[in-house]
Every structure is written in structure tokens, then in C-alpha cells.
C-alpha positions as CSV (number, residue, x, y, z in Angstrom):
1,M,-46.0,-56.5,12.1
2,L,-48.5,-54.3,10.8
3,H,-49.4,-53.0,14.3
4,V,-45.8,-52.4,15.1
5,G,-44.9,-50.8,11.8
6,A,-48.1,-48.6,11.9
7,F,-47.4,-47.6,15.5
8,I,-43.7,-46.7,14.8
9,F,-44.8,-44.5,11.6
10,W,-47.5,-42.7,13.6
11,C,-45.0,-42.0,16.5
12,G,-42.5,-40.8,14.2
13,T,-44.8,-38.2,12.6
14,L,-45.9,-37.3,16.2
15,L,-42.5,-36.7,16.9
16,Y,-41.5,-34.8,13.6
17,L,-44.7,-32.6,13.7
18,P,-44.0,-30.3,16.4
19,A,-40.3,-29.9,15.1
20,L,-41.7,-28.9,11.8
21,I,-44.1,-26.5,13.2
22,A,-41.7,-25.0,15.5
23,A,-39.0,-24.5,12.6
24,F,-41.8,-22.7,10.9
25,V,-42.8,-20.3,13.4
26,A,-39.1,-19.5,14.2
27,A,-38.4,-18.8,10.6
28,P,-38.4,-15.2,9.2
29,A,-41.7,-14.3,7.3
30,L,-42.4,-16.0,4.1
31,T,-40.4,-14.7,1.1
32,A,-40.4,-15.7,-2.6
33,G,-37.8,-18.1,-2.9
34,R,-37.0,-22.0,-3.5
35,D,-37.3,-22.8,0.1
36,L,-40.9,-21.5,0.3
37,P,-42.5,-25.0,0.7
38,L,-40.4,-26.0,3.5
39,R,-41.5,-22.8,5.3
40,S,-45.2,-23.1,4.4
41,P,-47.7,-24.3,7.3
42,L,-49.3,-26.3,4.1
43,L,-46.4,-29.0,4.7
44,A,-47.5,-29.4,8.4
45,R,-51.1,-30.0,7.2
46,R,-50.1,-32.3,4.8
47,V,-47.9,-34.4,7.0
48,Y,-50.7,-34.2,9.8
49,I,-53.6,-35.1,7.2
50,G,-51.7,-37.5,4.7
51,L,-49.5,-39.4,7.1
52,A,-50.1,-39.0,10.8
53,T,-53.9,-39.3,10.8
54,P,-54.1,-42.3,8.6
55,A,-51.4,-44.0,10.3
56,A,-53.2,-43.5,13.7
57,P,-56.6,-45.4,13.0
58,L,-54.0,-48.2,11.3
59,A,-52.1,-48.4,14.5
60,I,-55.1,-48.5,17.0
61,A,-57.2,-51.0,15.0
62,S,-54.4,-53.4,14.6
63,G,-53.5,-52.9,18.3
64,T,-57.1,-53.8,19.1
65,L,-57.4,-56.9,17.0
66,I,-54.3,-58.1,19.1
67,F,-55.8,-56.9,22.3
68,V,-59.0,-58.8,21.2
69,S,-57.1,-62.1,20.1
70,Q,-55.0,-62.3,23.4
71,G,-57.6,-63.8,25.2
72,P,-57.8,-63.2,28.9
73,L,-57.1,-59.4,29.5
74,A,-53.5,-58.5,31.2
75,P,-53.0,-55.5,33.0
76,W,-49.8,-54.4,31.2
77,L,-52.1,-54.4,28.0
78,M,-54.6,-52.4,29.4
79,F,-51.9,-49.8,30.7
80,K,-50.5,-49.9,27.2
81,L,-54.0,-49.1,25.6
82,A,-54.1,-46.1,28.0
83,G,-51.0,-45.1,27.0
84,A,-51.9,-45.3,23.3
85,G,-55.0,-43.2,24.4
86,L,-52.8,-40.6,25.8
87,L,-50.8,-40.5,22.3
88,V,-54.2,-39.6,21.0
89,L,-54.1,-36.6,22.8
90,G,-50.9,-35.8,21.4
91,H,-52.1,-36.3,17.9
92,G,-55.0,-33.9,18.6
93,A,-52.6,-31.2,20.1
94,C,-50.4,-31.6,16.8
95,G,-53.6,-30.8,15.0
96,W,-54.3,-27.8,17.0
97,L,-50.6,-26.6,16.6
98,V,-51.1,-27.0,12.7
99,L,-54.3,-24.8,12.9
100,R,-52.7,-22.2,15.0
101,T,-49.8,-21.7,12.6
102,E,-52.1,-21.6,9.7
103,R,-54.1,-18.7,11.2
104,G,-50.8,-16.9,12.0
105,Q,-51.0,-17.3,15.8
106,R,-47.5,-17.8,16.3
107,R,-47.5,-16.4,20.0
108,G,-46.5,-19.4,22.4
109,V,-46.8,-22.1,19.6
110,R,-42.8,-23.2,20.2
111,V,-43.6,-23.8,23.9
112,A,-46.5,-25.8,23.1
113,C,-44.4,-27.5,20.4
114,R,-42.0,-28.5,23.4
115,M,-44.6,-29.5,25.5
116,V,-46.2,-31.8,22.9
117,M,-42.7,-33.3,22.2
118,V,-42.0,-34.1,26.0
119,W,-45.7,-35.4,26.1
120,T,-45.0,-37.6,23.2
121,V,-41.5,-38.9,24.3
122,S,-43.0,-39.5,27.8
123,C,-45.8,-41.7,26.3
124,L,-43.5,-43.5,24.0
125,L,-41.0,-44.3,26.9
126,G,-43.9,-45.6,29.1
127,I,-45.4,-47.7,26.3
128,A,-42.0,-49.2,25.4
129,W,-41.3,-49.9,29.0
130,L,-44.7,-51.9,29.4
131,V,-44.3,-53.8,26.4
132,L,-40.5,-54.8,27.2
133,R,-41.5,-55.8,30.9
134,K,-44.6,-57.8,29.9
135,P,-44.7,-61.1,31.1
136,A,-43.9,-63.9,29.0
């Protein structure tokens, strides 16, 4: 259950971060007001460092323990591990987008956010298909 919970939490942050970053980039310039924290790239950094990054190694480590304890290597398990590796690339892309927004480099960020979102959803659908279709 730890693996499933950590994996769902990690994936949730990977889906939330591109939307948060795209909303920040699309928002008008920062102004003093009560909605300042929601328009700050600091929120994206906090979600990335405080939530997504700790959840990733927890999901991967607990998944690795399952992988080791399963005994013989099953092909579906190898493909699932590869899918998780592809999610790590999406995680890194989210970090890159956080850095770009903090540096004020807004050009192309919204398109990149859409691409990261499509990448993440594609990986998640592939992993879900593999897990649901695995042999008993």
C-alpha cells in the first residue's frame, strides 16, 4: 500500500505542477495583493521540492522492494519499471520549468507545460494498462 499511495501522490504532483506553472506564466505581472502567494513561482518550487521530490524516491524505493520480492522477473514488471523511469524524466522536466519561471523566462513555458502534461498522462496510462493487464 505504501508504494501505491506514494506513486499516486507523486503522479498527482506531476500533474499539478505543469498546470500551476502555466497558470503563473499566463497571469499578469505580480502586483501587491492578497493573491500574491498563488502567483509566485515560489509556490511551484515548494510543491516540487517539498511534495513531489520526496514522494518520487519513496514510490521508487517501495516499488523496487516489490520488484525484488516478486521472485522471478516478469516482463510486465520490467516494462512498468521502464514506465516509472520515464516518469522520472517528466519529474526533471517539471524542475526545469520551475527554474525557467523563477528566472523570468516565460517564453515557451506554457507549451512545455502542455508537453510535460501529455508525457505524464501517457506514462500513467501505460503503467496503469500494464498493471491491470498483468498475469495473475
